[in-house]
Backbone as a chain_set.jsonl record, in Angstrom:
{"seq": "GKVKVVLTRVAPGGKFARHRDEYAHLFYFLSGEGTLWVNEQPFAARAGVVAQIDAGDEHAYENIGSEDLVLLSLNISS", "coords": {"N": [[-26.978, -18.411, 17.546], [-24.471, -16.757, 15.555], [-21.015, -17.55, 15.256], [-17.788, -16.295, 15.037], [-14.424, -17.063, 14.745], [-11.316, -15.754, 15.536], [-7.857, -15.637, 15.206], [-5.539, -13.696, 16.772], [-2.645, -11.707, 16.622], [-0.677, -9.493, 18.394], [1.781, -7.193, 18.068], [4.677, -6.31, 20.086], [4.068, -3.395, 21.959], [1.886, -2.808, 20.407], [-1.649, -2.143, 19.933], [-5.24, -2.425, 20.324], [-7.645, -0.21, 19.713], [-9.927, 1.443, 22.009], [-13.343, 0.603, 21.839], [-16.771, -0.129, 20.896], [-18.882, -2.895, 20.216], [-21.619, -4.405, 18.392], [-21.949, -6.995, 18.98], [-21.117, -9.817, 21.08], [-18.025, -10.811, 22.703], [-15.633, -13.389, 23.311], [-12.639, -13.611, 24.731], [-9.669, -15.447, 24.615], [-6.617, -15.665, 25.93], [-3.548, -16.656, 24.687], [-0.737, -16.397, 24.743], [1.964, -14.183, 25.733], [1.981, -10.823, 27.122], [-0.206, -8.476, 28.383], [-2.58, -5.738, 28.641], [-5.996, -5.625, 29.237], [-8.899, -3.764, 28.708], [-12.121, -3.321, 29.959], [-14.976, -1.581, 29.858], [-13.631, 0.67, 31.097], [-12.27, -0.621, 33.152], [-9.216, -2.068, 34.027], [-7.523, -5.151, 33.22], [-5.27, -7.89, 33.722], [-3.762, -9.398, 30.937], [-2.839, -12.407, 29.9], [-1.359, -15.641, 29.207], [-3.827, -18.147, 29.378], [-5.868, -16.604, 30.456], [-9.283, -15.821, 30.303], [-11.776, -13.797, 28.941], [-14.956, -12.333, 29.044], [-16.81, -10.283, 27.008], [-19.529, -8.336, 26.845], [-22.049, -7.546, 24.387], [-21.973, -4.214, 23.309], [-20.352, -3.343, 25.415], [-17.605, -1.267, 26.209], [-14.318, -1.833, 25.071], [-10.823, -2.79, 24.918], [-7.418, -3.682, 24.085], [-3.907, -4.072, 24.845], [-0.528, -4.712, 24.033], [1.908, -5.116, 26.357], [4.259, -6.332, 26.707], [7.39, -7.949, 25.679], [7.166, -9.801, 23.719], [5.0, -11.218, 21.136], [1.532, -10.667, 21.783], [-0.874, -13.025, 21.946], [-4.076, -14.089, 21.034], [-7.251, -15.77, 21.013], [-10.209, -14.735, 19.556], [-13.54, -14.99, 20.001], [-16.229, -14.058, 18.287], [-19.486, -13.3, 18.827], [-22.633, -13.274, 17.569], [-26.167, -12.605, 17.555]], "CA": [[-26.319, -17.284, 16.94], [-23.318, -16.994, 14.701], [-19.738, -17.394, 15.935], [-16.608, -16.125, 14.191], [-13.221, -17.25, 15.548], [-10.202, -15.026, 14.947], [-6.572, -15.711, 15.892], [-4.966, -12.355, 16.69], [-1.294, -11.476, 17.142], [-0.419, -8.074, 18.598], [3.216, -6.989, 18.248], [5.026, -5.503, 21.26], [3.694, -1.989, 21.832], [0.664, -2.672, 19.622], [-2.905, -2.089, 20.682], [-6.526, -2.369, 19.642], [-8.259, 0.965, 20.339], [-11.208, 1.291, 22.717], [-14.498, 0.68, 20.953], [-17.938, -0.936, 21.264], [-19.428, -3.69, 19.12], [-23.004, -4.853, 18.562], [-21.896, -8.429, 19.27], [-20.302, -10.18, 22.239], [-16.733, -11.447, 22.462], [-14.969, -14.189, 24.333], [-11.205, -13.589, 24.444], [-8.832, -16.441, 25.295], [-5.238, -15.257, 25.7], [-2.693, -17.833, 24.526], [0.637, -16.096, 25.148], [2.312, -12.774, 25.801], [1.61, -10.057, 28.306], [-0.89, -7.262, 27.976], [-3.647, -5.181, 29.462], [-7.323, -5.615, 28.632], [-9.836, -2.855, 29.368], [-13.549, -3.54, 29.728], [-15.696, -0.49, 30.528], [-12.675, 1.451, 31.899], [-11.627, -1.478, 34.163], [-8.1, -2.806, 33.455], [-7.282, -6.532, 33.641], [-4.066, -8.506, 33.168], [-4.006, -10.289, 29.795], [-1.703, -13.321, 29.767], [-1.751, -17.013, 28.863], [-4.824, -18.796, 30.228], [-6.936, -15.683, 30.857], [-10.475, -15.787, 29.461], [-12.583, -12.625, 29.266], [-16.236, -12.194, 28.343], [-17.189, -8.9, 26.743], [-20.904, -8.316, 26.369], [-22.367, -6.608, 23.314], [-22.128, -2.85, 23.794], [-19.315, -2.976, 26.383], [-16.391, -0.68, 25.655], [-13.189, -2.716, 25.348], [-9.571, -2.57, 24.192], [-6.288, -4.395, 24.665], [-2.6, -3.557, 24.468], [0.609, -5.572, 24.341], [2.879, -4.386, 27.175], [5.426, -7.196, 26.843], [8.426, -7.924, 24.641], [6.806, -10.841, 22.738], [3.635, -11.054, 20.634], [0.357, -11.023, 22.578], [-1.658, -13.873, 21.047], [-5.359, -14.445, 21.605], [-8.379, -16.18, 20.19], [-11.387, -13.922, 19.788], [-14.784, -15.573, 19.515], [-17.2, -12.999, 18.101], [-20.77, -14.001, 18.926], [-23.788, -12.433, 17.258], [-27.443, -13.344, 17.629]], "C": [[-25.159, -17.713, 16.066], [-22.048, -16.721, 15.489], [-18.634, -17.289, 14.89], [-15.395, -16.228, 15.104], [-12.053, -16.606, 14.818], [-8.962, -15.227, 15.824], [-5.883, -14.374, 15.677], [-3.584, -12.328, 17.322], [-1.087, -9.965, 17.217], [1.067, -7.924, 18.905], [3.488, -6.182, 19.521], [4.747, -4.022, 21.017], [2.414, -1.763, 21.048], [-0.576, -2.656, 20.487], [-4.102, -2.099, 19.75], [-7.321, -1.3, 20.379], [-9.593, 0.647, 21.007], [-12.362, 1.499, 21.738], [-15.62, -0.177, 21.527], [-18.401, -1.682, 20.018], [-20.861, -4.086, 19.438], [-23.083, -6.341, 18.86], [-20.965, -8.676, 20.453], [-18.991, -10.813, 21.79], [-16.419, -12.389, 23.622], [-13.505, -14.21, 23.912], [-10.529, -14.675, 25.258], [-7.391, -16.116, 24.94], [-4.336, -16.486, 25.744], [-1.265, -17.599, 24.987], [0.859, -14.59, 25.137], [1.822, -12.135, 27.077], [0.975, -8.754, 27.862], [-1.86, -6.768, 29.018], [-4.918, -5.178, 28.626], [-8.167, -4.623, 29.41], [-11.246, -3.246, 28.962], [-14.281, -2.491, 30.546], [-14.819, 0.23, 31.542], [-11.944, 0.644, 32.98], [-10.468, -2.234, 33.512], [-7.97, -4.214, 34.048], [-5.975, -7.01, 33.019], [-4.474, -9.457, 32.045], [-2.748, -11.12, 29.587], [-2.238, -14.718, 29.5], [-2.725, -17.59, 29.889], [-5.974, -17.906, 30.652], [-8.051, -15.729, 29.817], [-11.309, -14.585, 29.903], [-13.834, -12.602, 28.404], [-16.554, -10.715, 28.217], [-18.589, -8.927, 26.143], [-21.072, -7.316, 25.236], [-22.589, -5.227, 23.914], [-21.111, -2.409, 24.823], [-18.132, -2.351, 25.659], [-15.215, -1.591, 26.028], [-12.003, -2.369, 24.459], [-8.527, -3.484, 24.804], [-5.0, -3.863, 24.085], [-1.527, -4.549, 24.878], [1.631, -4.739, 25.104], [4.166, -5.184, 27.35], [6.399, -7.059, 25.685], [8.204, -8.988, 23.565], [5.397, -10.555, 22.218], [2.61, -11.438, 21.698], [-0.558, -11.779, 21.619], [-2.962, -14.26, 21.738], [-6.305, -14.969, 20.548], [-9.539, -15.273, 20.564], [-12.579, -14.631, 19.17], [-15.802, -14.442, 19.481], [-18.568, -13.65, 17.944], [-21.918, -13.04, 18.659], [-25.051, -13.276, 17.291], [-28.166, -13.333, 16.317]], "O": [[-24.913, -18.904, 15.874], [-21.993, -15.788, 16.289], [-18.56, -18.103, 13.97], [-15.339, -15.552, 16.131], [-11.822, -16.87, 13.639], [-9.012, -15.015, 17.035], [-5.664, -13.959, 14.538], [-3.374, -12.857, 18.414], [-1.293, -9.249, 16.238], [1.555, -8.47, 19.894], [2.614, -5.448, 19.982], [5.144, -3.467, 19.992], [1.9, -0.645, 21.02], [-0.555, -3.101, 21.635], [-3.991, -1.821, 18.556], [-7.637, -1.472, 21.556], [-10.292, -0.29, 20.622], [-12.362, 2.427, 20.929], [-15.433, -0.869, 22.528], [-18.321, -1.163, 18.905], [-21.271, -4.102, 20.599], [-24.179, -6.89, 18.978], [-20.126, -7.836, 20.78], [-18.861, -11.284, 20.66], [-16.879, -12.202, 24.748], [-13.165, -14.758, 22.864], [-10.783, -14.81, 26.455], [-6.981, -16.269, 23.789], [-4.355, -17.254, 26.706], [-0.642, -18.494, 25.557], [0.052, -13.828, 24.605], [1.322, -12.8, 27.984], [1.546, -8.016, 27.06], [-1.952, -7.304, 30.122], [-4.914, -4.781, 27.461], [-8.157, -4.633, 30.641], [-11.533, -3.472, 27.787], [-14.223, -2.501, 31.775], [-15.201, 0.389, 32.701], [-11.075, 1.191, 33.66], [-10.685, -2.968, 32.548], [-8.268, -4.437, 35.221], [-5.614, -6.588, 31.921], [-5.422, -10.228, 32.191], [-1.718, -10.605, 29.151], [-3.446, -14.946, 29.564], [-2.489, -17.533, 31.096], [-6.974, -18.409, 31.166], [-7.799, -15.682, 28.613], [-11.523, -14.378, 31.098], [-13.777, -12.822, 27.194], [-16.564, -9.986, 29.209], [-18.801, -9.477, 25.062], [-20.319, -6.347, 25.141], [-23.305, -5.081, 24.906], [-21.001, -1.213, 25.092], [-17.705, -2.847, 24.617], [-15.125, -2.062, 27.162], [-12.147, -1.748, 23.405], [-8.714, -4.002, 25.904], [-4.977, -3.285, 22.998], [-1.608, -5.157, 25.945], [2.165, -3.767, 24.569], [5.068, -4.753, 28.068], [6.261, -6.185, 24.83], [8.971, -9.068, 22.605], [4.678, -9.739, 22.796], [2.796, -12.413, 22.426], [-0.97, -11.235, 20.595], [-2.956, -14.705, 22.886], [-6.184, -14.663, 19.362], [-9.821, -15.065, 21.745], [-12.623, -14.846, 17.958], [-16.194, -13.924, 20.527], [-18.781, -14.455, 17.037], [-22.149, -12.107, 19.427], [-25.017, -14.489, 17.086], [-29.25, -13.905, 16.204]]}, "num_chains": 1, "name": "protein.A"}
């Protein structure tokens, strides 16, 4: 498949709205503090956390800290 790698910075209070994609994601959180939702289930998002989001899964994340939430997003399509 094809892989696209994106470095994302989310400012304090910022968020990425809940949505679904036709491709899978692998999120690797580098720094900051946030919440990740996958299919209505919340998870802590902080340095060292890796999350797999399957194609079609609803997902979102939000920065709940005072510093940027930084993550690598690997977008994987077949």
